[in-house]
N, C-alpha and C positions, 0 to 999 in steps of 0.2 A: 504494500500500500504506500503510495506517495501522494503528496499534496501539491507538488509543483512539477512542471515539465517545461521544455523549451519548444516553442512554436517557430517554425522556419522563418516566418515573416514577422511575427509579433514579439519575439523574444520570450523571456520567462513568463509563464502564466501560473496562476495559483487557483486551485480548485475551490478554496474556501471563500474567495472574494466574489462579490456579485458580478463585477465586470472583469474578472480574471486578472485584475491588476493592470490591464492594458486597454480598457474601454471596449471590451468585447463581451459577448454573452456566452453562457454555458452551452446554449443550443448551437453555437457555432463550432463547437468541438465534439459534442456528444451525439453519437449515432448519425454522423453526417457521411455523405458519399460524394466524392472519394474521401477516405479517412483524413482527418486533420493531420498535418505534418508535425507530429509531436515526437520528441526524443527525450531521453533521460539526460540531465546535465552531469550525471556522474559517469555512467557507463556508455552513453551515446546510443543505446539501443532504442528501438521504436517503442512508443507508448500510445495508449489510447485512453480516452475519458470513460469513466465508469461511475455507476451510482449503486450504492448498496440498497438492500430491501428497505432499510430505514430512511433512505433519502440522502445518505452521506455521499458527497461528491469527492472523487479522487482520481488519480491516474494509475494505470496498471501497465506493467511491462508486457510487451507482446511475447508470444511463445518463443522459446529459444534464447531468452536473455541470459547473460552471464550473472554470476553472483554480484550483487550490488547492494551497498550499504543503504542507499535510499529506499530500496524496496522493503527494508526491514524497519522503517520508521513507524513507530506505533502512533495510534491516535492520541494517546496521552501526551507523548512527546510533542506532537504537532500542536495540540491545543495549548500546552504550556508556552511554546514559542509565540503563539498568537497573543496570549495574555501578556507576555513580556513586551512584545512590540506595542500593543495597545496602551499599556501602562506607561511605557517610555514616551510615546507620543503625547499622552495626556500630561506628562510631566514637562513637556516643552521641547523634546528632542525629535530629530528625524530618526526613523527606525526602518531598516531594511532587513528582510529575511534572507538567510543563506548567502552571505557575502564572502567571497573568496579573498584570501590574502595574496600577496605577491607570489607569483609562480606556484600558486596552489599550496603553499606551505601550511595553510590553515584555512578553516572556513568557520565563520561566526554564524551561530544559529540566528542571532539578531545583532546587527551592528547599529548601535545608537550613536548619534553624532550631534554636535552643537550646530544649530542653524547658521551660526557665524563662522563655523569651521575651526573653532578653537580646540576641540577635542573629539576623540572617538573612543568607544568602549564596546567590547563584545559582551553580549548577554547570553549565557550558555545554559540551556535546559539539559540537565544531566539526571536522567531517570534510570538508565541501564547500569549494571555493575561496571566498575572500572577501578583499576588499582590506583593507590595514591601516587605512585611514581609516574604512571601513564598520564594522569590528569595534570600533574605538575609539569610534565613535558609539553603538553598541549598549551598550558598557560604560558610557558616560557617562549614557545614559538610565536605566540601573539605579541608578547611583551617585547620580543626582539625587533618587531616592526612598529613599536611605539603604540600598541593597542593593549591597554589593560583589560582585564576580564572580571566578570562577576558570574559565579556559578550558582544555579538555582536547582533545588530539588524539593519534592514534597515527601521524600522518604525520611524515615526517622533515623537520624544520625548515621548516614552512610560513612564508611571507613575513611573516605578521602576528605570529609568535611573538616575544614580548618587547615588542610594542607594547601588549599588555594583559597582566595577570597570568595566566601560562599555564604549564602543564607538559605534557610529552610522556609518554604511558603506553605500556606494552607488556605483552601477555599473557604469562604464564609457565606452564610445565608444571605441571599440577596445578590450574590455575584461578586466577582473580584477576588483578589488574593491579598493575604496579609503576611508580612514577614514575622514569623513566630520564633525564629532562632538565628543568631548571628550577630546581633547588635550587642555591644557591651559598654560599660562605663567603669572608670577607675575611681575607687573610693577606699580610704583607709589602708592604702598600701596593697590592695588587691583588685583584681578585675571581677566584676559581677555582671549578671545578665542585664541587658538594656531593655527598652520598651518593645512591645509588639506594635507594629504600625502598618497601615495599608501600603501595598507595594508602590502605588503612585507616590506616596509621601516619601518612601525610602528613595525612590529615584530622584525626587526633587532635591533631597539632601545630598545624594551622591553626585549628581550633575553639578551642583553648586559648591562642591567640596566642603559642605558642612559636616559630612560624614566621609571618612576615608578608610581604606583597608590598612590595617596596622598589624605588624608582627609583634605580638606581645612578648615581654620578658618577665614581668612580675607574675606571681602565682594568681590563681583564680579562687573565687569563693563559690561553693556549691549553691545552686545546681548548675552553674556554668561549667561546661566541660573544658578541660585543660587542652585546648587546641591552639595551634600556633597563630592562626590568623583570626582577627576579629574586625568588626566594623564599628568605628567609634568616632567621636568628635575630635578634631585636632587638639583641643584643649586637654582632653584626657590622655592623649599620647604624650603631650608635654609634661603633664603631671607625673606620669609614670617615669619619664626620663629624669625629672628632678628628684623623685623619690629614690630611684636607684643610685643617683649620684650621691645623695646624702648618705644612703646606706653604705655605699662603697667607701666614702670618705670616713665614716665611722669605723668601719672594719679595718681600714688602713691605720687609723689612729690607735685602735686597740692592739693591732699587731706590733706597732712601734712601742707602745707602753709595755706589752708583755715581754718584748725582746729586751727592753731596758731593765725590766725587773729581773730577768734571768741573768743579765750581765752583773747586776749589783749582787745578786745572790752568789754568783760564782766568785766574785772578787772578795766577798766577805768571808 
């Protein structure tokens, strides 16, 4: 099941959009003769428009297709990408689905960007299992091209969570997503869980640098999990740095005092 394809004349088309994303209608690709010239942008094999018994629109590979990652995209993954794109746009950003990096080194599920061109950010829907090392490598490939990333999941504490800048989201009654895990604040020398906020509000904070990805060094207070990466306000990151500097200075003073005491004891 795939939700995008490449039309020979129109470019990339999306099954979920009323105008396919190019000002055309579904009826112009579904059950038409001759078949619409659609191909997969991953494996380049022919595709055709299809509709499930429940009315879901998607694109299917024609018989004889090779193994293709796009064919394995689940509905849940696709819907999460749509939620991310819609929330990013509501927060004031441009958002495009399935954007490739230079020379195909990476592909963003959603690429959010500043309308003035000041920044770009990859929004990644990660629902399938992946190792912490693999997801870190994907993050680093994007970062090498100047594109930071945020990773989203609705799974309960996947093993890679915190290895990359990530948040956990949850659907709420009435529609929309809420960030329920990933935000943190620094208090009393420790990190503790931050607020739960609507996804749109989280994006507004991130896009304005009011909240940043931070690699924590101080310990955490339960129930916050001891993960490397948290999302926090720059002020909290500065408070952590000042706290650690004071603690390190105190430790150094204690070491000097103890060394002096040992010298006096030895000379006496």
